[in-house]
KEPAGU-598719 format. One record per residue (C-alpha): x, y, z; residue in one letter; chain; residue number from 1. Coordinates in steps of 0.25 Angstrom, whole numbers, always signed. Layout:
! residues N
+-------+-------+-------+--------+--------+-----+
|    px |    py |    pz | residu | chaine | num |
+-------+-------+-------+--------+--------+-----+
|     X |     Y |     Z |      A |      A | NUM |
...
+-------+-------+-------+--------+--------+-----+
END
This chain:
! residues 362
+-------+-------+-------+--------+--------+-----+
|    px |    py |    pz | residu | chaine | num |
+-------+-------+-------+--------+--------+-----+
|    +0 |    +0 |    +0 |      M |      A |   1 |
|   +10 |   +10 |    +4 |      L |      A |   2 |
|   +21 |    +3 |    -5 |      R |      A |   3 |
|   +16 |   +10 |   -17 |      L |      A |   4 |
|   +16 |   +24 |   -10 |      L |      A |   5 |
|   +30 |   +23 |    -4 |      L |      A |   6 |
|   +38 |   +15 |   -14 |      V |      A |   7 |
|   +43 |   +28 |   -21 |      G |      A |   8 |
|   +52 |   +33 |   -10 |      I |      A |   9 |
|   +58 |   +20 |    -5 |      L |      A |  10 |
|   +69 |   +10 |    -8 |      G |      A |  11 |
|   +79 |    +1 |    -1 |      A |      A |  12 |
|   +92 |    -7 |    -1 |      G |      A |  13 |
|  +100 |   -18 |    +8 |      V |      A |  14 |
|  +109 |   -15 |   +20 |      L |      A |  15 |
|  +114 |   -23 |   +31 |      S |      A |  16 |
|  +118 |   -14 |   +42 |      A |      A |  17 |
|  +117 |   -14 |   +57 |      A |      A |  18 |
|  +109 |    -2 |   +63 |      P |      A |  19 |
|  +116 |    +7 |   +72 |      A |      A |  20 |
|  +112 |    +7 |   +87 |      T |      A |  21 |
|  +100 |   +16 |   +91 |      A |      A |  22 |
|  +101 |   +23 |  +105 |      P |      A |  23 |
|   +94 |   +15 |  +116 |      A |      A |  24 |
|   +83 |   +22 |  +124 |      V |      A |  25 |
|   +88 |   +30 |  +137 |      Q |      A |  26 |
|   +82 |   +26 |  +150 |      P |      A |  27 |
|   +70 |   +35 |  +154 |      G |      A |  28 |
|   +68 |   +39 |  +140 |      D |      A |  29 |
|   +53 |   +43 |  +139 |      P |      A |  30 |
|   +52 |   +37 |  +125 |      E |      A |  31 |
|   +58 |   +23 |  +129 |      D |      A |  32 |
|   +47 |   +14 |  +123 |      V |      A |  33 |
|   +52 |    +4 |  +133 |      S |      A |  34 |
|   +47 |   +11 |  +145 |      G |      A |  35 |
|   +34 |   +18 |  +149 |      A |      A |  36 |
|   +31 |   +24 |  +135 |      W |      A |  37 |
|   +30 |   +10 |  +130 |      V |      A |  38 |
|   +22 |   +33 |  +105 |      V |      A |  39 |
|   +34 |   +41 |   +11 |      A |      A |  40 |
|   +38 |   +52 |   +14 |      G |      A |  41 |
|   +45 |   +64 |    +7 |      G |      A |  42 |
|   +38 |   +63 |    -5 |      G |      A |  43 |
|   +34 |   +78 |    -7 |      E |      A |  44 |
|   +46 |   +86 |    -5 |      G |      A |  45 |
|   +60 |   +87 |   -12 |      R |      A |  46 |
|   +73 |   +82 |    -6 |      A |      A |  47 |
|   +86 |   +90 |    -8 |      Y |      A |  48 |
|  +100 |   +87 |    -3 |      P |      A |  49 |
|  +103 |   +95 |    +9 |      P |      A |  50 |
|  +107 |  +109 |    +7 |      G |      A |  51 |
|  +101 |  +111 |    -7 |      T |      A |  52 |
|   +87 |  +117 |    -4 |      R |      A |  53 |
|   +87 |  +131 |    +4 |      P |      A |  54 |
|   +81 |  +130 |   +18 |      R |      A |  55 |
|   +67 |  +133 |   +20 |      R |      A |  56 |
|   +59 |  +128 |   +33 |      D |      A |  57 |
|   +66 |  +116 |   +37 |      Q |      A |  58 |
|   +80 |  +117 |   +44 |      R |      A |  59 |
|   +89 |  +106 |   +47 |      A |      A |  60 |
|   +87 |   +99 |   +60 |      T |      A |  61 |
|   +98 |   +96 |   +70 |      T |      A |  62 |
|   +99 |   +86 |   +80 |      V |      A |  63 |
|  +101 |   +88 |   +95 |      S |      A |  64 |
|  +103 |   +78 |  +106 |      P |      A |  65 |
|   +95 |   +76 |  +119 |      G |      A |  66 |
|   +81 |   +73 |  +122 |      H |      A |  67 |
|   +72 |   +82 |  +128 |      D |      A |  68 |
|   +58 |   +74 |  +132 |      P |      A |  69 |
|   +50 |   +86 |  +131 |      S |      A |  70 |
|   +54 |   +86 |  +116 |      A |      A |  71 |
|   +46 |   +74 |  +113 |      S |      A |  72 |
|   +30 |   +73 |  +109 |      I |      A |  73 |
|   +21 |   +68 |  +119 |      R |      A |  74 |
|    +9 |   +60 |  +118 |      R |      A |  75 |
|    +0 |   +71 |  +124 |      A |      A |  76 |
|    +4 |   +80 |  +114 |      E |      A |  77 |
|    -3 |   +75 |  +101 |      F |      A |  78 |
|   -17 |   +70 |   +98 |      V |      A |  79 |
|   -19 |   +55 |   +99 |      R |      A |  80 |
|   -32 |   +47 |   +95 |      S |      A |  81 |
|   -29 |   +33 |  +101 |      G |      A |  82 |
|   -23 |   +27 |   +88 |      L |      A |  83 |
|   -15 |   +15 |   +92 |      R |      A |  84 |
|    -4 |    +8 |   +84 |      P |      A |  85 |
|   -12 |    -5 |   +83 |      G |      A |  86 |
|    -8 |   -19 |   +79 |      P |      A |  87 |
|   -10 |   -23 |   +66 |      V |      A |  88 |
|    -7 |   -35 |   +56 |      V |      A |  89 |
|    +7 |   -34 |   +50 |      A |      A |  90 |
|    +3 |   -30 |   +37 |      E |      A |  91 |
|    -4 |   -17 |   +42 |      W |      A |  92 |
|    +9 |   -13 |   +50 |      L |      A |  93 |
|   +17 |    -1 |   +45 |      P |      A |  94 |
|   +25 |    -3 |   +33 |      W |      A |  95 |
|   +21 |   -18 |   +31 |      R |      A |  96 |
|   +13 |   -15 |   +18 |      Q |      A |  97 |
|   +26 |   -10 |   +11 |      L |      A |  98 |
|   +37 |   -20 |    +6 |      A |      A |  99 |
|   +48 |   -16 |    -4 |      M |      A | 100 |
|   +61 |   -23 |    -7 |      T |      A | 101 |
|   +67 |   -15 |   -18 |      R |      A | 102 |
|   +72 |    +0 |   -17 |      P |      A | 103 |
|   +65 |   +11 |   -26 |      V |      A | 104 |
|   +76 |   +21 |   -23 |      G |      A | 105 |
|   +91 |   +22 |   -20 |      P |      A | 106 |
|   +98 |   +15 |    -9 |      V |      A | 107 |
|  +112 |   +18 |    -4 |      D |      A | 108 |
|  +124 |    +7 |    -3 |      S |      A | 109 |
|  +118 |    +2 |   +10 |      A |      A | 110 |
|  +105 |    -1 |    +4 |      G |      A | 111 |
|   +97 |   +10 |   +11 |      V |      A | 112 |
|   +87 |   +17 |    +3 |      R |      A | 113 |
|   +91 |   +32 |    +0 |      M |      A | 114 |
|   +85 |   +45 |    -6 |      F |      A | 115 |
|   +90 |   +53 |   -17 |      D |      A | 116 |
|   +91 |   +67 |   -15 |      V |      A | 117 |
|   +98 |   +74 |   -28 |      G |      A | 118 |
|  +106 |   +63 |   -31 |      G |      A | 119 |
|  +111 |   +60 |   -17 |      R |      A | 120 |
|  +105 |   +48 |    -8 |      L |      A | 121 |
|   +99 |   +52 |    +6 |      Y |      A | 122 |
|   +93 |   +44 |   +18 |      D |      A | 123 |
|   +79 |   +45 |   +18 |      H |      A | 124 |
|   +73 |   +40 |   +31 |      P |      A | 125 |
|   +59 |   +38 |   +25 |      V |      A | 126 |
|   +63 |   +30 |   +13 |      I |      A | 127 |
|   +73 |   +22 |   +21 |      Q |      A | 128 |
|   +63 |   +18 |   +32 |      S |      A | 129 |
|   +52 |   +15 |   +22 |      Q |      A | 130 |
|   +61 |    +6 |   +13 |      W |      A | 131 |
|   +65 |    -1 |   +26 |      G |      A | 132 |
|   +52 |    -3 |   +30 |      L |      A | 133 |
|   +47 |    -9 |   +17 |      M |      A | 134 |
|   +59 |   -18 |   +16 |      T |      A | 135 |
|   +56 |   -23 |   +30 |      L |      A | 136 |
|   +43 |   -27 |   +26 |      E |      A | 137 |
|   +48 |   -34 |   +13 |      A |      A | 138 |
|   +57 |   -41 |   +23 |      Y |      A | 139 |
|   +45 |   -45 |   +31 |      R |      A | 140 |
|   +38 |   -50 |   +19 |      R |      A | 141 |
|   +50 |   -57 |   +12 |      Q |      A | 142 |
|   +60 |   -60 |   +22 |      G |      A | 143 |
|   +73 |   -56 |   +14 |      L |      A | 144 |
|   +84 |   -52 |   +23 |      P |      A | 145 |
|   +88 |   -41 |   +13 |      R |      A | 146 |
|   +75 |   -33 |   +15 |      L |      A | 147 |
|   +77 |   -33 |   +30 |      L |      A | 148 |
|   +91 |   -29 |   +28 |      T |      A | 149 |
|   +86 |   -17 |   +19 |      T |      A | 150 |
|   +76 |   -13 |   +29 |      A |      A | 151 |
|   +86 |   -13 |   +41 |      R |      A | 152 |
|   +95 |    -5 |   +32 |      A |      A | 153 |
|   +85 |    +6 |   +31 |      Q |      A | 154 |
|   +83 |    +6 |   +47 |      A |      A | 155 |
|   +98 |    +7 |   +49 |      D |      A | 156 |
|  +100 |   +18 |   +40 |      R |      A | 157 |
|   +90 |   +26 |   +49 |      Q |      A | 158 |
|   +97 |   +21 |   +62 |      V |      A | 159 |
|  +110 |   +26 |   +56 |      E |      A | 160 |
|  +106 |   +40 |   +52 |      R |      A | 161 |
|   +97 |   +44 |   +63 |      H |      A | 162 |
|  +100 |   +57 |   +70 |      V |      A | 163 |
|   +95 |   +58 |   +85 |      T |      A | 164 |
|   +88 |   +70 |   +90 |      S |      A | 165 |
|   +82 |   +70 |  +105 |      R |      A | 166 |
|   +84 |   +55 |  +106 |      R |      A | 167 |
|   +76 |   +52 |   +94 |      A |      A | 168 |
|   +81 |   +47 |   +80 |      W |      A | 169 |
|   +78 |   +55 |   +67 |      F |      A | 170 |
|   +82 |   +52 |   +53 |      F |      A | 171 |
|   +86 |   +63 |   +45 |      P |      A | 172 |
|   +84 |   +67 |   +30 |      Y |      A | 173 |
|   +97 |   +72 |   +25 |      R |      A | 174 |
|   +91 |   +79 |   +13 |      F |      A | 175 |
|   +82 |   +91 |   +12 |      D |      A | 176 |
|   +68 |   +90 |    +8 |      F |      A | 177 |
|   +59 |  +100 |    +2 |      A |      A | 178 |
|   +45 |  +100 |    +5 |      L |      A | 179 |
|   +42 |  +111 |    -6 |      A |      A | 180 |
|   +31 |  +104 |   -13 |      R |      A | 181 |
|   +23 |  +105 |    +1 |      R |      A | 182 |
|   +27 |  +118 |    +8 |      H |      A | 183 |
|   +42 |  +121 |    +6 |      G |      A | 184 |
|   +50 |  +118 |   +18 |      F |      A | 185 |
|   +62 |  +110 |   +17 |      V |      A | 186 |
|   +66 |   +98 |   +26 |      E |      A | 187 |
|   +81 |  +102 |   +28 |      R |      A | 188 |
|   +90 |   +90 |   +29 |      A |      A | 189 |
|   +91 |   +84 |   +40 |      P |      A | 190 |
|   +76 |   +83 |   +42 |      W |      A | 191 |
|   +67 |   +72 |   +49 |      Y |      A | 192 |
|   +54 |   +67 |   +46 |      S |      A | 193 |
|   +43 |   +59 |   +54 |      G |      A | 194 |
|   +40 |   +49 |   +43 |      M |      A | 195 |
|   +56 |   +46 |   +43 |      A |      A | 196 |
|   +55 |   +44 |   +58 |      Q |      A | 197 |
|   +43 |   +36 |   +58 |      G |      A | 198 |
|   +47 |   +26 |   +47 |      E |      A | 199 |
|   +60 |   +24 |   +53 |      A |      A | 200 |
|   +52 |   +21 |   +66 |      L |      A | 201 |
|   +45 |   +11 |   +58 |      S |      A | 202 |
|   +57 |    +5 |   +52 |      L |      A | 203 |
|   +65 |    +3 |   +65 |      F |      A | 204 |
|   +53 |    -2 |   +73 |      S |      A | 205 |
|   +50 |   -13 |   +63 |      Q |      A | 206 |
|   +64 |   -18 |   +62 |      L |      A | 207 |
|   +64 |   -18 |   +77 |      A |      A | 208 |
|   +53 |   -28 |   +78 |      Q |      A | 209 |
|   +58 |   -37 |   +66 |      L |      A | 210 |
|   +64 |   -51 |   +71 |      P |      A | 211 |
|   +73 |   -52 |   +59 |      E |      A | 212 |
|   +81 |   -40 |   +64 |      V |      A | 213 |
|   +91 |   -44 |   +74 |      E |      A | 214 |
|   +88 |   -40 |   +89 |      P |      A | 215 |
|  +100 |   -30 |   +91 |      A |      A | 216 |
|   +95 |   -24 |   +78 |      A |      A | 217 |
|   +80 |   -23 |   +82 |      R |      A | 218 |
|   +84 |   -16 |   +94 |      Q |      A | 219 |
|   +92 |    -5 |   +86 |      V |      A | 220 |
|   +79 |    -3 |   +77 |      Y |      A | 221 |
|   +70 |    -2 |   +90 |      R |      A | 222 |
|   +80 |    +8 |   +96 |      S |      A | 223 |
|   +80 |   +16 |   +83 |      A |      A | 224 |
|   +64 |   +15 |   +83 |      A |      A | 225 |
|   +64 |   +21 |   +97 |      R |      A | 226 |
|   +74 |   +32 |   +93 |      A |      A | 227 |
|   +66 |   +36 |   +81 |      T |      A | 228 |
|   +53 |   +36 |   +89 |      F |      A | 229 |
|   +58 |   +46 |   +97 |      R |      A | 230 |
|   +59 |   +55 |   +85 |      S |      A | 231 |
|   +44 |   +54 |   +84 |      L |      A | 232 |
|   +42 |   +60 |   +98 |      L |      A | 233 |
|   +51 |   +72 |   +97 |      R |      A | 234 |
|   +44 |   +85 |   +96 |      R |      A | 235 |
|   +48 |   +96 |   +86 |      P |      A | 236 |
|   +61 |  +103 |   +90 |      S |      A | 237 |
|   +69 |  +113 |   +83 |      R |      A | 238 |
|   +82 |  +108 |   +79 |      G |      A | 239 |
|   +78 |   +93 |   +81 |      N |      A | 240 |
|   +73 |   +83 |   +72 |      P |      A | 241 |
|   +58 |   +81 |   +74 |      W |      A | 242 |
|   +46 |   +73 |   +67 |      V |      A | 243 |
|   +35 |   +75 |   +77 |      S |      A | 244 |
|   +25 |   +85 |   +80 |      M |      A | 245 |
|   +11 |   +89 |   +86 |      V |      A | 246 |
|    +3 |   +97 |   +76 |      D |      A | 247 |
|    -5 |  +109 |   +82 |      A |      A | 248 |
|   -17 |  +100 |   +83 |      R |      A | 249 |
|   -10 |   +90 |   +91 |      G |      A | 250 |
|    -8 |   +79 |   +81 |      Y |      A | 251 |
|    +6 |   +73 |   +81 |      L |      A | 252 |
|   +14 |   +73 |   +68 |      W |      A | 253 |
|   +26 |   +65 |   +63 |      L |      A | 254 |
|   +31 |   +74 |   +52 |      Q |      A | 255 |
|   +36 |   +70 |   +40 |      E |      A | 256 |
|   +42 |   +84 |   +37 |      Y |      A | 257 |
|   +44 |   +91 |   +50 |      P |      A | 258 |
|   +47 |  +106 |   +48 |      N |      A | 259 |
|   +55 |  +115 |   +57 |      R |      A | 260 |
|   +43 |  +123 |   +58 |      K |      A | 261 |
|   +34 |  +112 |   +65 |      V |      A | 262 |
|   +21 |  +115 |   +62 |      A |      A | 263 |
|   +25 |  +116 |   +47 |      A |      A | 264 |
|   +29 |  +102 |   +46 |      S |      A | 265 |
|   +23 |   +95 |   +35 |      D |      A | 266 |
|   +12 |   +86 |   +42 |      Y |      A | 267 |
|   +15 |   +74 |   +31 |      T |      A | 268 |
|    +4 |   +64 |   +33 |      F |      A | 269 |
|   +10 |   +52 |   +27 |      N |      A | 270 |
|   +23 |   +55 |   +34 |      G |      A | 271 |
|   +16 |   +56 |   +48 |      H |      A | 272 |
|    +9 |   +42 |   +46 |      V |      A | 273 |
|   +21 |   +35 |   +41 |      F |      A | 274 |
|   +28 |   +41 |   +54 |      A |      A | 275 |
|   +18 |   +35 |   +63 |      L |      A | 276 |
|   +19 |   +22 |   +57 |      L |      A | 277 |
|   +33 |   +22 |   +64 |      G |      A | 278 |
|   +25 |   +24 |   +77 |      L |      A | 279 |
|   +18 |   +12 |   +75 |      Y |      A | 280 |
|   +29 |    +3 |   +72 |      D |      A | 281 |
|   +36 |    +9 |   +84 |      Y |      A | 282 |
|   +24 |    +6 |   +93 |      Y |      A | 283 |
|   +24 |    -9 |   +87 |      R |      A | 284 |
|   +39 |   -11 |   +91 |      L |      A | 285 |
|   +39 |    -4 |  +105 |      T |      A | 286 |
|   +25 |    -3 |  +110 |      G |      A | 287 |
|   +28 |   +11 |  +113 |      S |      A | 288 |
|   +16 |   +20 |  +120 |      R |      A | 289 |
|   +22 |   +33 |  +115 |      L |      A | 290 |
|   +23 |   +28 |  +100 |      A |      A | 291 |
|    +8 |   +23 |  +101 |      A |      A | 292 |
|    +4 |   +38 |  +106 |      A |      A | 293 |
|   +12 |   +44 |   +95 |      L |      A | 294 |
|    +7 |   +34 |   +84 |      F |      A | 295 |
|    -8 |   +38 |   +90 |      D |      A | 296 |
|    -4 |   +52 |   +89 |      G |      A | 297 |
|    +2 |   +51 |   +74 |      A |      A | 298 |
|   -10 |   +42 |   +69 |      A |      A | 299 |
|   -20 |   +52 |   +75 |      T |      A | 300 |
|   -13 |   +64 |   +67 |      T |      A | 301 |
|   -15 |   +56 |   +55 |      A |      A | 302 |
|   -29 |   +53 |   +57 |      L |      A | 303 |
|   -32 |   +68 |   +60 |      H |      A | 304 |
|   -24 |   +73 |   +48 |      Y |      A | 305 |
|   -30 |   +63 |   +37 |      A |      A | 306 |
|   -41 |   +71 |   +36 |      K |      A | 307 |
|   -32 |   +84 |   +35 |      V |      A | 308 |
|   -24 |   +78 |   +23 |      I |      A | 309 |
|   -36 |   +71 |   +16 |      R |      A | 310 |
|   -42 |   +79 |    +4 |      R |      A | 311 |
|   -55 |   +73 |    +1 |      P |      A | 312 |
|   -57 |   +68 |   -14 |      G |      A | 313 |
|   -41 |   +70 |   -15 |      G |      A | 314 |
|   -26 |   +66 |   -11 |      L |      A | 315 |
|   -24 |   +68 |    +3 |      S |      A | 316 |
|   -13 |   +78 |    +7 |      S |      A | 317 |
|    +2 |   +74 |   +10 |      Y |      A | 318 |
|    +2 |   +83 |   +22 |      C |      A | 319 |
|    -6 |   +92 |   +31 |      V |      A | 320 |
|    -3 |  +106 |   +28 |      P |      A | 321 |
|    -1 |  +105 |   +13 |      H |      A | 322 |
|   -10 |  +101 |    +1 |      N |      A | 323 |
|    +0 |   +90 |    -6 |      V |      A | 324 |
|    -8 |   +79 |   -11 |      F |      A | 325 |
|    -1 |   +67 |   -17 |      R |      A | 326 |
|    -7 |   +54 |   -21 |      E |      A | 327 |
|    +4 |   +46 |   -16 |      H |      A | 328 |
|    +3 |   +52 |    -2 |      Y |      A | 329 |
|   -11 |   +51 |    -3 |      H |      A | 330 |
|   -10 |   +36 |    -4 |      S |      A | 331 |
|    -1 |   +35 |    +7 |      I |      A | 332 |
|   -11 |   +42 |   +16 |      H |      A | 333 |
|   -21 |   +32 |   +13 |      I |      A | 334 |
|   -11 |   +20 |   +16 |      S |      A | 335 |
|    -6 |   +27 |   +29 |      L |      A | 336 |
|   -21 |   +30 |   +34 |      L |      A | 337 |
|   -23 |   +14 |   +31 |      R |      A | 338 |
|   -11 |   +10 |   +39 |      Q |      A | 339 |
|   -15 |   +19 |   +50 |      L |      A | 340 |
|   -28 |   +12 |   +50 |      H |      A | 341 |
|   -21 |    -1 |   +51 |      W |      A | 342 |
|   -12 |    +3 |   +63 |      L |      A | 343 |
|   -23 |   +10 |   +72 |      T |      A | 344 |
|   -35 |    +3 |   +68 |      G |      A | 345 |
|   -42 |   +17 |   +66 |      D |      A | 346 |
|   -52 |   +16 |   +56 |      Q |      A | 347 |
|   -51 |   +31 |   +54 |      R |      A | 348 |
|   -38 |   +30 |   +46 |      F |      A | 349 |
|   -44 |   +20 |   +37 |      S |      A | 350 |
|   -55 |   +29 |   +34 |      A |      A | 351 |
|   -46 |   +40 |   +31 |      W |      A | 352 |
|   -39 |   +30 |   +21 |      A |      A | 353 |
|   -52 |   +27 |   +14 |      R |      A | 354 |
|   -55 |   +43 |   +13 |      R |      A | 355 |
|   -41 |   +46 |    +7 |      F |      A | 356 |
|   -43 |   +34 |    -2 |      S |      A | 357 |
|   -57 |   +39 |    -7 |      A |      A | 358 |
|   -51 |   +53 |    -8 |      D |      A | 359 |
|   -39 |   +48 |   -18 |      S |      A | 360 |
|   -38 |   +33 |   -19 |      P |      A | 361 |
|   -23 |   +28 |   -17 |      A |      A | 362 |
+-------+-------+-------+--------+--------+-----+
END
């Protein structure tokens, strides 16, 4: 279902590499899920090598050490409606409908999927995580060791290149990205994306539960998932990476394209939902009540804003604040609303999927 919608941005290779070691949770960490707390993207803009576009709205972020507990978004701050990450059959789990074995774009010498910007290859966290998730599903179906090796290669690249800010892991984009066709601000390298964070969280969480991965590596992926999960808790902070925010109406957003001017972020519907799928996978791994709360908040946001992006009789809008209508993303919206119905059991998501489909069949 989603395969046809995402195939144009994905690809892969083969690598056998041991992942780096992720930091352990510190005693007393309020986000330690072992304790009491037990919560296609980039399609519309243009990418540029760093320094080849003039600065507009978006400044380069800098990473600072340390952790201030007050810098985290808390459950009382955002709207929730009791949408639980429920148990489903395996084929309805995130990314289980997508299986690919052949790359459709460039890979580097290590076999990791790359992104071409002006003739130079860059790491692209979303493309790499999506390819890892789809080759992992292909491995489940076919049992070919090379497919698991490929999936792990994509995860290991994220582990190797993460940056740490406020004790959370973030995965940077090292090229500039102009969103001029929507509203003109430029994501200036290094920039960060909630979609990238959520999809890396899915990949780490799924690998951490796979019996065929050796125990030591499963623990590394579990620790990487924990550090990535923290990134979805961090509120906007000048000079630090962030991807999560609460809007003026109290809805929790996982921003695919955060803006230095927080309220001017893009509120991209598909990127938000892909990110919340990572929360579902992390909840399955850990049973974290905080992950469940964030899932509830993010899913509540999707349910509320489905009616905002809908255009009766036509294509839905790519994002909330701008009139950008693409058949490709309309189809993705329908598929994601159906997936949220599966994961929550809430029929309202299915009803919205039917309305979107009636407006303009995918």
